C-alpha positions in Angstrom: -5.4 13.7 3.5 -2.8 12.6 6.1 -2.2 8.9 6.7 -1.0 7.7 10.1 -1.0 4.4 11.9 -0.3 5.5 15.4 -3.5 4.5 17.2 -3.4 3.6 20.9 -7.0 2.8 21.6 -10.2 2.3 19.6 -13.8 2.2 20.9 -17.4 2.6 19.8 -19.6 5.3 21.4 -23.4 5.6 21.0 -25.3 8.7 19.9 -29.1 8.2 19.8 -28.7 4.5 19.0 -26.1 5.2 16.3 -22.6 3.8 16.6 -19.8 6.3 16.4 -16.4 4.7 16.0 -13.5 6.6 17.6 -9.8 6.3 18.2 -7.1 8.0 20.3 -4.5 9.6 18.1 -1.9 12.0 19.6 -3.7 12.0 23.0 -7.1 13.0 21.7 -10.2 11.4 20.4 -10.7 11.2 16.6 -14.2 10.2 15.4 -15.3 8.4 12.2 -16.7 11.1 9.9 -18.9 8.7 8.1 -20.5 7.5 11.3 -21.1 11.1 12.4 -22.6 12.0 9.1 -24.9 9.0 9.3 -26.0 9.9 12.8 -26.7 13.5 11.9 -28.4 13.0 8.6 -29.9 9.4 8.8 -28.6 9.0 5.3 -28.7 5.4 3.9 -25.5 6.3 1.9 -23.4 8.4 4.4 -20.3 7.8 2.4 -21.9 9.3 -0.7 -23.3 12.2 1.4 -19.8 12.9 2.8 -18.1 12.8 -0.6 -20.7 15.2 -2.0 -20.4 17.4 1.1 -16.6 17.7 0.7 -17.1 19.0 -2.9 -19.9 21.4 -1.9 -18.1 23.0 1.0 -14.9 23.4 -1.1 -16.8 25.2 -3.9 -18.7 27.4 -1.4 -15.9 29.0 0.5 -12.6 27.5 -0.6 -12.2 25.6 2.6 -11.5 21.9 2.2 -13.0 19.6 4.8 -10.5 16.9 3.8 -7.7 19.0 5.3 -9.0 18.5 8.8 -9.3 14.7 8.5 -6.9 11.9 8.9 -7.3 8.3 7.7 -7.0 6.0 10.7 -7.6 2.3 10.8 -11.0 1.5 12.5 -12.8 -1.8 12.6 -15.3 -2.1 9.8 -18.7 -4.0 9.9 -16.9 -7.0 8.4 -14.5 -7.1 11.4 -11.5 -6.0 9.3 -9.4 -2.9 10.1 -9.9 -0.4 7.3 -8.7 3.2 6.6 -11.4 5.6 7.6 -11.8 9.4 7.4 -11.6 10.7 11.0 -11.7 14.1 12.6 -10.9 15.3 16.1 -13.4 17.2 18.2 -12.6 20.6 16.6 -12.8 19.1 13.1 -16.2 17.4 13.8 -17.6 20.7 15.1 -16.5 22.3 11.8 -18.2 19.5 9.8 -21.4 19.8 11.9 -21.6 23.5 10.8 -21.9 22.3 7.2 -24.7 19.9 7.9 -28.3 21.3 8.2 -29.6 18.9 10.9 -31.8 19.4 14.0 -29.5 16.9 15.7 -26.5 19.3 15.5 -26.8 20.8 19.0 -27.5 17.4 20.8 -24.6 16.0 18.9 -22.3 18.8 20.0 -23.2 18.2 23.6 -22.7 14.5 23.2 -19.3 15.1 21.5 -18.2 17.3 24.4 -19.2 14.6 26.9 -17.5 11.6 25.3 -14.3 13.6 24.7 -14.2 14.9 28.3 -12.7 11.8 29.8 -9.6 12.0 27.5 -9.3 15.7 28.0 -9.1 15.2 31.7 -6.4 12.5 31.3 -4.3 14.9 29.2 -4.6 17.5 31.9 -3.8 14.9 34.6 -1.8 11.9 33.2 -2.2 10.1 36.5 -5.8 9.5 35.5 -4.7 7.7 32.4 -2.3 5.5 34.4 -5.1 4.6 36.8 -7.4 3.8 33.9 -4.8 1.6 32.3 -4.2 -0.3 35.6 -7.9 -0.9 35.9 -8.2 -2.2 32.4 -5.4 -4.7 33.0 -7.0 -5.7 36.3 -10.4 -6.3 34.6 -8.7 -8.5 32.0 -7.4 -10.7 34.9 -3.8 -9.7 35.1 -2.2 -10.0 38.6 -1.2 -6.9 40.5 2.5 -7.7 40.4 2.5 -8.1 36.6 0.5 -4.9 36.2 3.1 -2.9 38.1 5.9 -4.3 35.9 3.9 -3.6 32.8 3.3 0.0 33.8 6.9 0.5 34.7 7.9 -0.9 31.3 5.5 1.5 29.5 7.3 4.4 31.3 10.7 3.1 30.3 9.7 2.6 26.7 8.3 6.2 26.5 11.5 7.5 27.9 13.6 5.6 25.3 11.4 6.7 22.4 11.7 10.3 23.6 15.5 9.9 23.5 15.4 8.5 20.0 13.3 11.4 18.8 15.7 13.9 20.3 18.7 12.1 18.8 17.6 12.0 15.2 14.9 9.3 14.7 12.2 10.6 12.5 10.5 7.6 10.7 8.3 4.9 12.2 10.4 2.3 10.4 13.5 3.6 12.3 11.8 3.1 15.6 10.9 -0.4 14.6 14.5 -1.2 13.5 15.9 0.1 16.8 13.4 -1.9 18.8 14.2 -5.0 16.8 17.9 -4.6 17.5 17.3 -4.5 21.3 15.0 -7.6 21.0 17.4 -9.6 18.9 20.2 -8.9 21.3 18.1 -9.5 24.4 15.9 -12.5 23.4 17.5 -13.7 20.1 14.4 -12.9 18.0 12.7 -9.8 16.7 9.3 -8.6 18.0 7.5 -10.0 14.9 9.2 -13.4 15.4 8.3 -13.2 19.1 4.6 -12.5 18.2 4.6 -15.4 15.7 6.0 -17.7 18.4 3.3 -16.7 20.8 0.6 -17.1 18.1 -0.4 -13.4 18.4 -2.1 -11.4 15.7 -2.8 -7.7 16.4 -2.3 -8.1 20.1 0.4 -6.1 21.9 3.4 -8.4 22.4 4.2 -7.1 25.9 0.7 -7.7 27.1 1.5 -11.4 26.6 4.9 -11.5 28.3 5.5 -13.0 31.7 7.4 -11.3 34.5 10.9 -12.3 33.4 10.2 -11.3 29.8 9.0 -7.9 30.9 11.9 -7.5 33.3 14.5 -8.2 30.6 12.7 -6.0 28.1 12.9 -3.2 30.6 16.6 -3.8 31.3 17.5 -3.8 27.6 15.6 -0.5 26.9 16.7 1.2 30.1 20.4 0.3 29.4 20.0 1.6 25.8 18.6 4.9 27.0 21.5 5.3 29.5 24.1 4.5 26.9 22.6 7.1 24.6 22.8 9.8 27.3 26.3 8.8 28.5 27.8 8.8 25.0 25.6 11.6 23.7 24.7 9.5 20.7 23.3 11.1 17.6 21.9 9.6 14.4 20.3 6.3 13.6 23.6 4.3 12.9 25.0 5.2 16.4 21.6 4.6 18.1 21.4 1.2 16.4 24.8 0.3 17.8 23.7 1.5 21.2 20.5 -0.5 21.0 22.4 -3.7 20.2 24.7 -3.0 23.2 21.8 -2.3 25.5 20.1 -5.5 24.4 23.3 -7.5 24.8 23.4 -6.4 28.5 19.9 -7.7 29.1 20.6 -10.8 26.9 23.7 -11.7 28.9 21.7 -11.5 32.2 18.9 -13.6 30.6 21.4 -16.3 29.6 22.9 -16.5 33.0 19.5 -16.9 34.6 18.5 -19.5 32.1 21.7 -21.5 32.8 21.0 -21.4 36.5 17.3 -22.3 36.1 17.8 -24.9 33.4 15.0 -23.5 31.2 14.4 -20.8 28.6 13.0 -17.4 29.6 11.8 -16.9 26.0 8.3 -18.5 26.2 5.5 -19.5 23.8 3.1 -18.8 26.6 0.8 -15.8 26.4 -2.0 -14.2 28.3 -5.3 -14.2 26.4 -8.8 -13.4 27.6 -11.2 -16.4 27.8 -12.9 -15.2 24.5 -9.5 -15.0 22.7 -8.5 -18.4 24.1 -11.6 -20.0 22.5 -10.8 -18.4 19.2 -7.2 -19.7 19.3 -8.4 -23.2 20.0 -10.8 -23.4 17.0 
């Protein structure tokens, strides 16, 4: 069973009053298998049913249901993020075929409907951009900040694409390169930055102000351009480039701080009213 942590969005959908947890992984919806089994069978022990089902299907035709699943972190009933067996739309359809249930056809129609939105976004990425803008707007972010954040997302994706093409393979390597840019730009790593802003699982950049976003973009854009200009290859050289790109942004930041007489690196962060209450307790 493949383990992976790269989840961009998690939500809960409802099928006939049953909650089905889902997550976006590699630009498609992945659904909690346990939740799907419970919805289809009304079993009081869906986890036991699923485990028995995996054994039964394997012994019947040699096909292993576990091979079409991934363990993704979803929020459990106790509020904690836990590894959960998940399958994409195709995988869930395969699982449905192994469950004798009168709810199978309605569930298939429901599955097609809830996955449709994401499919359309894959076909037309502009829809995903519009949806992201709307989500930020609903959270109360100002329009100017949203445009900077969207531009920052594009620059970040461009940089990670460069890293992938130039030899970066492991998630840890992406984290190391990102930390090099951050240290050179802001004087602290992303994890230190989150601690300073008192963030937990929240996205750091969603809690940066305009200047913090601007200097983040400058550091990453400069790094990407250095990679291309020098045709950099391999993690050691990319790490050196990342430090250089971050230093360019860091130099600009320090000049602005000197002129303004204050630090750009801020403890302030944007939190929804609900989150603000939690932080104050």
